[in-house]
C-alpha positions, 0 to 999 in steps of 0.5 A, spaced: 319 775 210 321 781 214 322 779 222 319 783 227 318 778 233 323 779 239 328 773 240 327 768 246 320 771 247 316 765 250 310 768 251 309 770 244 309 776 240 305 782 241 305 788 237 304 793 243 310 790 247 314 795 250 310 801 247 307 806 252 299 805 252 298 812 255 297 815 248 290 812 247 286 817 243 279 812 242 277 805 242 277 800 247 282 800 252 288 796 249 293 791 253 299 788 250 297 781 252 290 782 248 295 782 241 299 776 244 300 771 239 295 774 234 294 776 227 295 784 227 292 789 222 296 795 224 293 802 221 297 808 220 293 814 220 296 820 217 292 825 220 287 826 214 281 826 218 277 826 212 280 819 209 277 816 215 270 815 212 274 811 206 277 806 210 275 806 217 268 802 216 272 797 212 277 796 217 271 795 223 268 790 218 275 786 219 275 787 226 268 785 227 268 779 222 275 776 225 276 778 232 271 773 235 276 767 232 281 769 238 286 770 233 285 777 230 286 784 232 286 791 229 291 797 232 291 804 229 296 809 230 295 816 228 301 819 225 300 826 224 306 830 228 303 837 228 296 836 232 296 836 240 294 830 244 288 834 246 286 836 239 286 829 236 283 826 242 277 831 241 277 829 234 277 822 235 271 822 240 267 823 234 268 816 232 266 810 236 271 805 234 271 797 235 279 797 235 284 802 239 287 808 236 293 811 239 297 818 237 304 817 234 305 810 237 312 808 234 311 802 229 316 804 224 319 797 224 313 794 221 313 798 215 315 796 208 318 803 205 313 806 201 314 810 195 314 818 195 308 822 195 303 816 197 297 819 201 291 815 205 291 809 209 297 805 210 296 798 213 301 792 215 299 785 216 303 781 221 302 774 222 302 771 230 309 771 230 310 778 228 312 776 221 310 782 215 305 778 211 303 784 206 302 792 206 297 796 203 299 803 201 293 807 199 292 803 192 297 797 192 298 791 196 305 789 197 308 782 200 314 783 205 319 783 200 316 789 196 313 785 190 306 788 188 300 783 190 294 787 187 294 794 184 287 797 186 284 804 186 288 809 188 286 812 195 280 806 196 280 801 200 275 797 197 273 791 192 278 786 190 283 790 195 279 788 201 277 781 198 285 780 198 286 782 205 280 778 207 284 772 204 291 773 207 287 774 214 284 768 214 290 764 211 294 767 217 289 765 222 288 758 219 296 758 220 295 759 228 295 752 232 288 752 236 291 753 243 295 759 242 291 764 242 285 766 247 279 771 246 280 778 248 275 782 252 274 788 247 267 790 246 266 791 239 261 797 237 259 799 230 263 805 227 259 812 227 262 817 222 
């Protein structure tokens, strides 16, 4: 798989290591340690505000279902470069999220190359050591080598796609030794779109 973990990090991998957390738009306040040693689902939100209703409830269900294991977290980054922070924050206040949403957090190193012209949510699942397990690109699931695992419905994060994502999350969680992840202190809330 594609490795993203930092060499020699005795404290374990966190997707937020070295990132500025001052550009958080919505959701519970995040710290790098909240993500350390955990399976992490990264959601890249392209700024199509209307697309949020299609994937956000499902992602929130994943966060709610697996957060209490102490071994799973979701982080989202809004990738639109045109909107100001204030405009995005004003928009994001309309959502009650159970995961943090940041503006333009640099997480490109966790992306598998996506074909031109794809729109909609892009997601990457990392194991507890920062290895890419799969990526979702609006209708297909790819493994870390770019091989297609599943073709779903274009623009839809539902059905068989969600079931396979759940399966991959569960496999990754089961691979973590019980003592290596601690439950964070994020307050989980329901999506209200």
